[in-house]
N, C-alpha and C positions, 0 to 999 in steps of 0.2 A: 672481941675484936671483929670489926666489920670489914669485909673485903668487897671490892667492886670489880666487875668484869670489864667495865669501860675505862679506858685510859686515853687521855688527850695528848696528842703530839701535834706539832705544828711544822709545816713545810719549811718555814724560815724563822729566824730569830725575830725579825721585824714584825712578822705576823703574830708571833707569840706575844711580843711586847704590846702590840695593838690590842689584842684580846685581854691581856692581863692588867692593863693600865686604864682606869676609868677616864682620867683626864685626856689621855692620848686618843682613846676610842671616841670620846665625845667631840674632840677637836677634828678628828678625821671623818667621822661618820654622822655627826650630829647627835644631839642628846637623846632623841627618841630611839634611833637605831642602836646607839650604844647601850641604852637600857635593855632593849630587846636582846642584844648580843650577850650581855652579862647575865640576863635571866636564863637564856638557853644554855649558856656554859655552866651555870649553876645546876640546871636540870641534868645536864650530862654527867656532872661530877657525882650526883647522888643516885643516878640510875644504875641498875645492875645489868640492864640490856635495853635495846632500842624500844622495846614494847612499853617500857615504863616512862617514856618521855611524854610529858604533857605539853604537846606542841600544837601550833596552829597549822597553817598550810604547809604541806611537805610533799615530797615525791621521791621515788627511786628512779635513778637514771643510769642506764648502761654506759660505762666508760671503758671501752675496750673489753678486756676480760673480767672486769670487776663492776660491781654495782655500787653506786654512791648514793648516799641519802642527802637530800637537799631540803633545808628548812628555810622558808621565806621569812626574812626579818622585816622587809618592806618590799614595795613593788620592784625596786632595783638592787636590793642587797640580799644575798643569800648566804647561809652557812652551809658549806659542803663538807660532808663527813665520809 
């Protein structure tokens, strides 16, 4: 049995639906960004920790007391973890 340390949660149900539904994400974000989003989410689901993510441009940003990890999907769309 394989266990994973990373678990995905979404701030809202509509955000979860956007990320989980190919047709919805394509309609809202465009085909190219939706494909990037689905690919990054798949990477997250198979990773044991953040160091295993095969990602492109990314950065860490301080958000109050916590640090968030930002993955660039395109110039104007980012996945914030």
